[in-house]
Structure formats: C-alpha cells, structure tokens
C-alpha positions, 0 to 999 in steps of 0.5 A, spaced: 500 500 500 502 507 498 503 511 504 500 518 504 502 524 509 497 529 510 499 536 511 498 536 518 502 530 519 508 532 515 508 539 520 508 534 526 513 530 524 518 535 523 519 536 530 522 529 530 529 528 530 535 523 530 534 516 532 527 516 533 526 519 526 529 513 523 525 508 528 519 512 526 520 512 518 521 505 519 515 503 522 511 507 518 514 504 512 511 497 515 504 500 515 505 499 507 505 492 508 501 491 514 496 496 515 492 493 520 498 492 525 495 498 529 489 497 534 483 501 532 481 507 535 474 508 538 469 514 540 470 520 536 476 517 532 472 511 529 475 509 523 483 511 525 488 506 527 494 508 531 501 505 532 506 507 537 514 509 536 517 510 543 513 516 545 510 518 539 503 516 537 502 516 529 494 516 527 492 513 521 487 511 516 487 505 511 483 506 505 482 502 499 490 502 496 493 507 501 495 508 508 493 516 510 498 518 516 493 523 520 498 525 526 504 524 529 504 527 536 508 526 542 504 521 547 504 527 552 500 532 547 493 531 547 491 528 540 485 532 538 481 530 532 484 532 526 480 529 520 484 526 514 481 530 508 482 530 501 485 537 500 491 535 506 
C-alpha cells in the first residue's frame, strides 16, 4: 500500500529528530505492508488506527490502496481530532 502524509502530519513530524526519526520512518514504512498492525481507535476517532514509536503516537487511516498518516504527536500532547481530508 502507498503511504500518504497529510499536511498536518508532515508539520508534526518535523519536530522529530535523530534516532527516533529513523525508528519512526521505519515503522511507518511497515504500515505499507501491514496496515492493520495498529489497534483501532474508538469514540470520536472511529475509523483511525494508531501505532506507537517510543513516545510518539502516529494516527492513521487505511483506505482502499493507501495508508493516510493523520498525526504524529508526542504521547504527552493531547491528540485532538484532526480529520484526514482530501485537500491535506
């Protein structure tokens, strides 16, 4: 599957540096082969999945042939709901 980053996720990931960035990119690449590896979310986040890389939470959606990265947030930050839209 193709990995697609929303504009918000790209802005989020800019704050990640060093070895954690390498681990994060490796795990996101795995989503292309194993999109169901992250648990599903519920409540207002229904339809999203998440994976953790250290203290970083990656929130994503699985579409027909792509994985859309919605947010990349430090675990201490409130997630906040940012829907993935086509124009992002």
